[in-house]
C-alpha positions as CSV (number, residue, x, y, z in Angstrom):
1,X,-1.4,-7.2,-11.2
2,X,0.9,-4.4,-10.3
3,X,3.2,-4.3,-7.3
4,X,4.5,-1.5,-5.6
5,X,8.0,-1.6,-3.9
6,X,9.5,1.3,-1.8
7,X,13.3,2.2,-2.5
8,X,12.8,3.6,0.8
9,X,9.6,3.8,3.1
10,X,7.2,6.4,1.3
11,X,6.7,9.4,3.0
12,X,3.3,10.7,1.9
13,X,3.1,13.9,4.4
14,X,4.5,16.9,3.1
15,X,8.1,18.0,4.0
16,X,8.2,21.5,2.4
17,X,5.7,24.4,1.8
18,X,4.5,23.1,-1.7
19,X,0.8,22.3,-1.0
20,X,-2.6,22.6,-2.7
21,X,-5.8,22.8,-0.5
22,X,-8.8,22.1,-2.8
23,X,-11.7,22.6,-0.6
24,X,-12.8,25.9,-2.2
25,X,-10.9,25.2,-5.4
26,X,-7.5,26.8,-6.7
27,X,-7.4,29.5,-9.1
28,X,-4.0,29.5,-10.7
29,X,-2.7,25.9,-10.9
30,X,0.9,24.8,-9.7
31,X,3.4,24.5,-12.5
32,X,5.2,21.6,-12.5
33,X,8.2,19.6,-15.1
34,X,7.9,16.2,-15.7
35,X,11.2,15.3,-17.7
36,X,10.7,12.1,-20.2
37,X,11.5,9.6,-17.5
38,X,15.2,7.9,-18.2
39,X,15.0,4.4,-20.0
40,X,18.0,2.6,-18.1
41,X,17.8,-0.5,-20.8
42,X,17.7,0.0,-24.2
43,X,14.3,-1.6,-24.8
44,X,12.8,0.9,-22.3
45,X,12.6,4.0,-24.4
46,X,9.1,3.7,-25.7
47,X,7.5,2.9,-22.4
48,X,9.7,5.7,-20.5
49,X,8.2,8.2,-23.0
50,X,4.3,6.5,-22.6
51,X,4.4,6.5,-18.9
52,X,5.7,9.9,-18.6
53,X,3.1,11.7,-20.8
54,X,0.0,9.6,-19.0
55,X,1.6,11.1,-15.6
56,X,1.5,14.8,-16.8
57,X,-2.1,14.0,-18.3
58,X,-3.4,12.4,-15.1
59,X,-2.1,15.6,-13.0
60,X,-2.7,18.4,-15.7
61,X,-6.1,16.9,-15.9
62,X,-7.0,17.8,-12.2
63,X,-7.0,21.6,-13.2
64,X,-4.7,21.8,-9.9
65,X,-1.5,21.5,-11.6
66,X,-0.1,22.8,-15.0
67,X,2.7,21.2,-17.0
68,X,5.4,23.1,-18.3
69,X,6.4,22.4,-22.1
70,X,9.7,20.8,-22.2
71,X,11.0,23.2,-24.6
72,X,11.0,25.7,-21.5
73,X,13.6,23.7,-19.7
74,X,16.9,25.0,-18.7
75,X,18.0,21.9,-17.3
76,X,18.3,18.4,-18.7
77,X,17.8,15.3,-16.9
78,X,20.0,12.6,-18.1
79,X,20.3,10.4,-15.2
80,X,18.0,9.2,-12.3
81,X,20.6,9.8,-9.6
82,X,21.9,12.9,-10.9
83,X,21.7,16.0,-8.6
84,X,18.7,18.5,-9.1
85,X,19.8,21.9,-10.4
86,X,17.2,24.0,-8.3
87,X,18.0,27.3,-9.7
88,X,17.4,26.3,-13.2
89,X,14.2,24.8,-12.8
90,X,13.1,27.6,-10.4
91,X,14.1,30.2,-13.3
92,X,11.3,28.7,-15.1
93,X,9.0,28.9,-12.4
94,X,8.5,25.1,-11.6
95,X,7.2,24.6,-8.3
96,X,7.3,21.1,-8.7
97,X,9.9,18.5,-10.4
98,X,9.3,14.9,-11.2
99,X,11.9,12.6,-12.1
100,X,11.9,9.0,-12.9
101,X,13.2,6.0,-14.8
102,X,11.9,2.9,-16.8
103,X,14.0,-0.4,-17.0
104,X,13.1,-4.0,-18.3
105,X,14.5,-6.6,-16.5
106,X,13.8,-9.9,-18.1
107,X,10.2,-10.0,-18.4
108,X,9.2,-7.2,-15.7
109,X,9.2,-3.4,-16.2
110,X,10.5,-1.5,-13.0
111,X,9.2,2.0,-12.9
112,X,10.8,4.8,-9.9
113,X,10.1,7.8,-9.5
114,X,11.0,11.0,-7.3
115,X,8.9,14.3,-6.5
116,X,11.0,17.5,-5.5
117,X,9.9,20.9,-4.1
118,X,12.0,23.2,-6.1
119,X,11.2,26.5,-3.9
120,X,12.1,24.7,-0.7
121,X,14.6,22.8,-2.5
122,X,14.1,19.4,-0.9
123,X,12.4,15.9,-1.9
124,X,8.8,15.6,-1.3
125,X,8.8,12.1,0.3
126,X,11.1,9.3,-0.8
127,X,11.7,7.6,-4.0
128,X,9.3,4.8,-4.7
129,X,9.3,2.2,-7.1
130,X,6.6,0.0,-8.8
131,X,6.8,-3.2,-11.2
132,X,4.5,-5.3,-13.5
133,X,4.6,-6.8,-16.6
134,X,5.1,-4.7,-19.9
135,X,1.3,-4.5,-20.6
136,X,0.8,-2.6,-17.0
137,X,2.8,0.3,-18.3
138,X,-0.4,2.4,-18.1
139,X,-1.5,1.3,-14.7
140,X,1.7,1.9,-13.5
141,X,1.7,5.3,-14.8
142,X,-1.5,6.1,-12.8
143,X,0.0,4.7,-10.1
144,X,2.7,7.0,-9.9
145,X,0.4,10.1,-10.6
146,X,-1.8,9.0,-7.6
147,X,1.3,9.0,-5.5
148,X,2.5,12.4,-6.6
149,X,-1.1,13.8,-6.5
150,X,-1.5,12.5,-3.0
151,X,2.0,14.2,-1.6
152,X,0.9,17.6,-3.1
153,X,-2.5,17.7,-2.1
154,X,-2.6,15.3,1.0
155,X,-5.6,13.7,-0.4
156,X,-6.1,10.2,-1.7
157,X,-5.5,9.5,-5.7
158,X,-8.0,8.3,-8.1
159,X,-6.1,7.8,-11.4
160,X,-5.7,4.1,-11.4
161,X,-9.4,3.2,-11.3
162,X,-12.1,2.3,-13.9
163,X,-15.5,3.5,-14.9
164,X,-18.5,1.5,-15.8
165,X,-21.3,3.4,-18.3
166,X,-24.0,2.9,-20.7
167,X,-22.2,3.2,-24.2
168,X,-25.2,4.5,-26.3
169,X,-25.4,4.7,-30.1
170,X,-28.3,5.3,-32.9
171,X,-30.6,8.0,-33.1
172,X,-32.7,9.4,-30.1
173,X,-35.8,7.8,-30.8
174,X,-34.4,4.4,-31.0
175,X,-31.0,4.6,-29.0
176,X,-29.1,1.2,-28.5
177,X,-27.4,0.6,-25.0
178,X,-24.8,-1.5,-24.0
179,X,-22.6,-1.5,-20.8
180,X,-18.8,-0.5,-21.4
181,X,-15.9,0.0,-18.8
182,X,-13.0,1.8,-19.4
183,X,-10.3,3.5,-17.4
184,X,-11.0,6.8,-15.8
185,X,-9.2,8.6,-18.4
186,X,-11.2,6.9,-21.4
187,X,-8.2,4.1,-22.2
188,X,-8.8,0.5,-22.3
189,X,-12.4,0.4,-23.3
190,X,-14.0,-3.2,-23.1
191,X,-17.8,-3.8,-23.7
192,X,-19.6,-5.8,-21.1
193,X,-22.6,-6.4,-23.0
194,X,-24.3,-6.3,-26.4
195,X,-26.8,-4.0,-27.2
196,X,-29.6,-6.3,-27.7
197,X,-31.4,-5.4,-25.1
198,X,-31.7,-2.2,-22.9
199,X,-29.6,-1.7,-19.8
200,X,-29.2,0.8,-17.4
201,X,-27.4,2.2,-13.9
202,X,-24.5,0.1,-13.8
203,X,-23.0,0.1,-10.1
204,X,-19.5,-1.4,-9.2
205,X,-19.2,-3.5,-6.5
206,X,-16.9,-2.3,-3.4
207,X,-14.1,-4.6,-5.0
208,X,-14.6,-3.6,-8.6
209,X,-15.1,-7.1,-9.5
210,X,-19.2,-7.4,-10.2
211,X,-21.8,-4.6,-11.5
212,X,-25.1,-4.5,-10.7
213,X,-27.3,-3.4,-13.3
214,X,-31.0,-2.9,-14.4
215,X,-31.9,-5.2,-17.6
216,X,-35.1,-5.2,-19.8
217,X,-34.2,-8.8,-21.2
218,X,-37.4,-9.8,-19.8
219,X,-39.5,-7.0,-21.1
220,X,-39.4,-5.3,-17.7
221,X,-36.9,-3.9,-15.5
222,X,-34.9,-6.7,-13.6
223,X,-31.6,-6.4,-11.5
224,X,-28.8,-8.6,-12.8
225,X,-25.5,-9.2,-11.4
226,X,-22.5,-9.4,-14.0
227,X,-18.9,-10.4,-13.1
228,X,-16.4,-8.2,-14.9
229,X,-13.3,-10.8,-15.7
230,X,-15.8,-13.5,-17.3
231,X,-18.7,-11.6,-18.4
232,X,-21.2,-14.3,-17.0
233,X,-24.4,-12.6,-15.7
234,X,-27.2,-13.5,-14.0
235,X,-30.3,-12.3,-12.1
236,X,-30.3,-10.9,-8.7
237,X,-32.1,-13.7,-7.0
238,X,-36.1,-14.4,-7.9
239,X,-37.4,-11.1,-6.8
240,X,-41.1,-10.8,-7.0
241,X,-42.9,-8.1,-8.3
242,X,-43.6,-6.0,-11.3
243,X,-40.2,-4.1,-11.5
244,X,-36.9,-4.2,-9.6
245,X,-34.3,-1.6,-10.4
246,X,-31.9,1.2,-8.8
247,X,-29.4,-1.3,-7.0
248,X,-26.7,0.0,-5.1
249,X,-24.1,-2.5,-3.2
250,X,-23.4,-2.0,0.4
251,X,-19.8,-1.0,1.7
252,X,-19.0,-4.5,2.5
253,X,-20.6,-6.0,-0.9
254,X,-22.3,-8.5,1.0
255,X,-25.8,-7.0,0.4
256,X,-27.8,-4.9,-2.1
257,X,-30.5,-2.1,-1.6
258,X,-32.7,-1.7,-4.7
259,X,-36.3,-0.4,-5.7
260,X,-39.2,-2.8,-6.3
261,X,-42.6,-2.1,-7.6
262,X,-45.2,-4.3,-6.4
263,X,-49.0,-3.6,-6.8
264,X,-48.5,-0.2,-8.3
265,X,-46.4,1.1,-4.9
266,X,-42.5,1.4,-5.3
267,X,-40.4,1.0,-2.0
268,X,-37.0,0.2,-0.9
269,X,-35.9,-3.3,0.1
270,X,-32.4,-5.0,0.7
271,X,-31.0,-8.9,0.7
272,X,-27.9,-10.4,0.6
273,X,-26.3,-10.2,-2.6
274,X,-25.9,-13.8,-3.0
275,X,-29.6,-14.4,-2.3
276,X,-32.0,-14.6,0.8
277,X,-35.0,-13.0,2.6
278,X,-35.8,-9.4,1.5
279,X,-35.9,-6.9,3.8
280,X,-38.6,-4.2,3.3
281,X,-37.2,-0.9,4.2
282,X,-39.8,1.6,3.5
283,X,-43.7,1.4,3.4
284,X,-45.5,4.6,1.7
285,X,-47.9,5.2,-1.2
286,X,-45.2,7.3,-2.7
287,X,-42.4,6.6,-4.9
288,X,-39.1,5.5,-3.2
289,X,-35.7,5.0,-5.3
290,X,-32.1,6.0,-5.9
291,X,-30.8,4.5,-2.8
292,X,-27.2,4.9,-1.8
293,X,-25.3,3.7,1.6
294,X,-23.5,6.1,3.9
295,X,-19.7,4.7,3.8
296,X,-20.0,3.2,7.3
297,X,-23.0,1.4,6.3
298,X,-25.3,2.6,8.8
299,X,-27.9,4.9,6.8
300,X,-29.2,5.2,3.3
301,X,-29.6,8.1,1.5
302,X,-32.8,8.2,-1.4
303,X,-35.1,9.9,-3.1
304,X,-38.9,10.3,-2.4
305,X,-42.1,12.1,-3.7
306,X,-44.1,11.7,-0.7
307,X,-43.7,15.4,0.0
308,X,-45.3,16.0,-3.0
309,X,-42.2,16.5,-5.3
310,X,-38.7,14.8,-5.9
311,X,-36.8,15.5,-2.5
312,X,-33.8,13.6,-0.6
313,X,-34.0,11.9,2.4
314,X,-32.3,9.8,4.8
315,X,-32.6,6.8,7.0
316,X,-31.1,4.2,9.3
317,X,-29.9,1.3,7.2
318,X,-32.5,-0.9,8.7
319,X,-35.3,1.2,7.9
320,X,-37.3,3.7,9.9
321,X,-38.6,7.1,9.9
322,X,-36.9,9.0,7.0
323,X,-35.4,12.8,7.6
324,X,-35.8,15.1,4.7
325,X,-32.4,16.7,4.0
326,X,-33.0,18.8,0.7
327,X,-34.9,22.3,1.5
328,X,-34.1,24.5,-1.7
329,X,-36.2,25.1,-4.3
330,X,-36.9,22.8,-7.3
331,X,-36.8,18.9,-7.5
332,X,-34.0,16.6,-6.1
333,X,-32.9,13.0,-7.5
334,X,-30.1,10.5,-7.8
335,X,-28.5,11.5,-4.4
336,X,-24.9,9.4,-3.8
337,X,-23.3,9.4,-0.6
338,X,-19.4,10.7,-0.7
339,X,-17.0,7.8,0.1
340,X,-15.6,10.2,2.6
341,X,-18.8,10.7,4.0
342,X,-18.9,14.4,4.2
343,X,-21.0,15.3,1.2
344,X,-24.0,13.8,-0.6
345,X,-24.2,14.7,-4.4
346,X,-27.3,14.9,-6.3
347,X,-29.3,15.9,-9.3
348,X,-31.4,19.1,-8.9
349,X,-34.0,20.4,-11.6
350,X,-35.1,24.2,-11.0
351,X,-36.5,26.6,-13.1
352,X,-36.1,24.5,-16.5
353,X,-32.2,24.1,-15.9
354,X,-30.5,20.6,-14.5
355,X,-27.7,21.0,-12.1
356,X,-25.2,18.4,-10.5
357,X,-24.9,19.2,-6.7
358,X,-23.5,18.6,-3.4
359,X,-24.5,19.2,0.5
360,X,-23.4,18.2,3.8
361,X,-25.4,15.4,5.2
362,X,-27.6,17.1,6.9
363,X,-28.8,19.4,3.9
364,X,-26.4,22.5,4.9
365,X,-24.3,24.0,2.5
366,X,-25.7,23.2,-0.7
367,X,-23.6,24.2,-3.6
368,X,-24.6,23.8,-7.1
369,X,-21.7,22.7,-9.5
370,X,-22.8,22.7,-12.9
371,X,-26.1,24.0,-14.9
372,X,-27.2,22.8,-18.4
373,X,-30.1,21.4,-20.5
374,X,-29.5,18.3,-18.6
375,X,-27.1,17.4,-16.2
376,X,-28.0,14.0,-14.2
377,X,-26.5,11.1,-12.2
378,X,-23.6,12.1,-9.9
379,X,-20.6,9.5,-9.2
380,X,-17.9,10.1,-7.0
381,X,-14.3,9.5,-7.4
382,X,-12.5,7.0,-5.0
383,X,-11.0,10.2,-3.1
384,X,-14.4,12.1,-2.7
385,X,-13.2,15.2,-4.3
386,X,-14.2,14.5,-8.0
387,X,-17.7,14.0,-9.5
388,X,-18.7,12.4,-13.2
389,X,-22.0,12.9,-14.3
390,X,-24.2,12.6,-17.6
391,X,-24.3,15.8,-19.9
392,X,-27.4,15.6,-22.8
393,X,-27.9,18.1,-25.3
394,X,-31.0,19.2,-26.4
395,X,-33.0,18.5,-29.7
396,X,-33.9,15.6,-31.9
397,X,-29.9,15.0,-32.7
398,X,-29.0,15.6,-28.8
399,X,-26.2,13.2,-27.5
400,X,-25.5,12.2,-24.0
401,X,-21.9,12.5,-22.8
402,X,-19.9,12.1,-19.6
403,X,-18.4,14.9,-17.9
404,X,-16.6,15.4,-14.6
405,X,-16.3,18.4,-12.2
406,X,-14.7,18.9,-8.8
407,X,-16.5,19.6,-5.8
408,X,-15.7,23.3,-5.7
409,X,-17.2,23.5,-9.4
410,X,-14.0,24.2,-11.3
411,X,-12.4,22.0,-13.8
412,X,-15.7,21.1,-15.9
413,X,-14.2,18.7,-18.4
414,X,-15.7,16.0,-21.0
415,X,-14.7,12.5,-20.0
416,X,-13.3,10.8,-23.5
417,X,-15.7,8.0,-24.6
418,X,-16.2,6.2,-27.9
419,X,-19.6,7.7,-29.1
420,X,-22.6,8.6,-26.7
421,X,-22.0,7.6,-23.1
422,X,-24.4,7.9,-19.9
423,X,-24.8,7.0,-16.3
424,X,-21.1,6.5,-15.3
425,X,-20.4,4.5,-12.0
426,X,-16.8,5.2,-10.8
427,X,-14.8,2.2,-9.4
428,X,-12.9,1.7,-6.6
429,X,-8.7,2.2,-6.6
430,X,-7.6,-0.8,-8.5
431,X,-5.1,-2.8,-5.9
C-alpha cells in the first residue's frame, strides 16, 4: 500500500499560465524537463533513476507533453532544495520542470517532488511526498505522474491503474485464451486463469478487487466472479438459462446487469452480486446485450437489434421503455458510459470498416476516433479522457492487440502486452 503525505497541503489548482485544455486535442505537446531525481541516501540511486523514467514515460505517453532530453539541459539539479534557474530552463524552451528526490529510511522509500512553471517563474502547487515499501517504487512513480498530469491539465490522473484483459496465444483458428492483469503501461503482468477454457469479457469491480467474466467451462457461456488477489472463482449464483454473458457492475458494486438467453430469446437482467432475486429489465423478441450503467446508477445503455440492426439504446435502471440514441449510418455495439458521465463510447461498423467512437448521452456530437479492419470493445480510463480497445489485423495470421486513443482522436498508441491481447477493461485508480 502506498501512503501519501503532503509536504504542505497540495494545491491542485493552476497557479500560473501553463495549462492544457484537452477537449479538442493538442497539436503541439508542452515540453517538460525531468532531471533524474536526487538520491538523498546512498541506496536510493537506482530507484531514483527508475522512478524518473516511469514518470517521464507516463507524461510523454499522453501525447500532451514532450520530454526534453537530458543532454539538452543547461542547468543541472544537484539538490532538491536548490533554487530554480528559470533562465536556463527557458533557454531550452522547457515550459514545465519536474524535480524530485528519493530516500530510503529503514524499510520505507520516501519520494518527493515539485513542479514548476518556467514561463511564469513559479511553482505549480506545493511540494508533495509519497512513501511505501521498496517494491512500491513503480506505483509511487505513477502517483507522482498523476499529480503532475492533474496540475497541468486540470483533469484526474489515470496512471496508477490496472487493466484486465484476455491474453491470446496460438493460431487464429485454435486460439487459446486466459485472463491477465497488468498495470496500464504493460508492467507487472500477471495471469488470473489458465488456458484450459475459453474466457471472455472481463470487467473490473468498482473497487478493483474482483472481476466478472464469461467462461465456457461448462460448454456454454456462464458468468463467473474472480477475486484478483486470491484467484478464487465462483459462478454468479445459479442463473437459469441457456447462456449468461456480457456482465457489468453497478457503480456501487452491489449488483450486476447482464444478458441471459432463455428459450431462444436474449434479454437484460439484473441481480445482486452476492446472489438473490433476478430482475428482468427488457422483454422483446430482439437481442439485448452489452449493458453499461451510467456513473450515477440511474440509467443503463445497451445494444439491441430491435430496429433490425444493432443500435444503442438507453433506459432507466429498473427497466422501462428504451430510447434509441444512435442515428448515424451503420451498426453500433458495445456501448460504455464514461466515468464522467458526459460521453458514451461505442463500436461502429460501416462500409466495411470498424470504428471506435464517442457520442453525447443523447446521441449528439458523434465522433469517430479510429478506423481499421477490426476495432472493437472500448473501455474508459478512470478519468474519462482516454479509451482503450481491441484492434485485430486481417488474414489467417491476424492478431488481436490493445490500443489506446484520447477522446479527441489523437495519440493512437499500441498498449504493450505479452503476445495477443483483447477485450481490455480499465480498472479504477488504485488507493
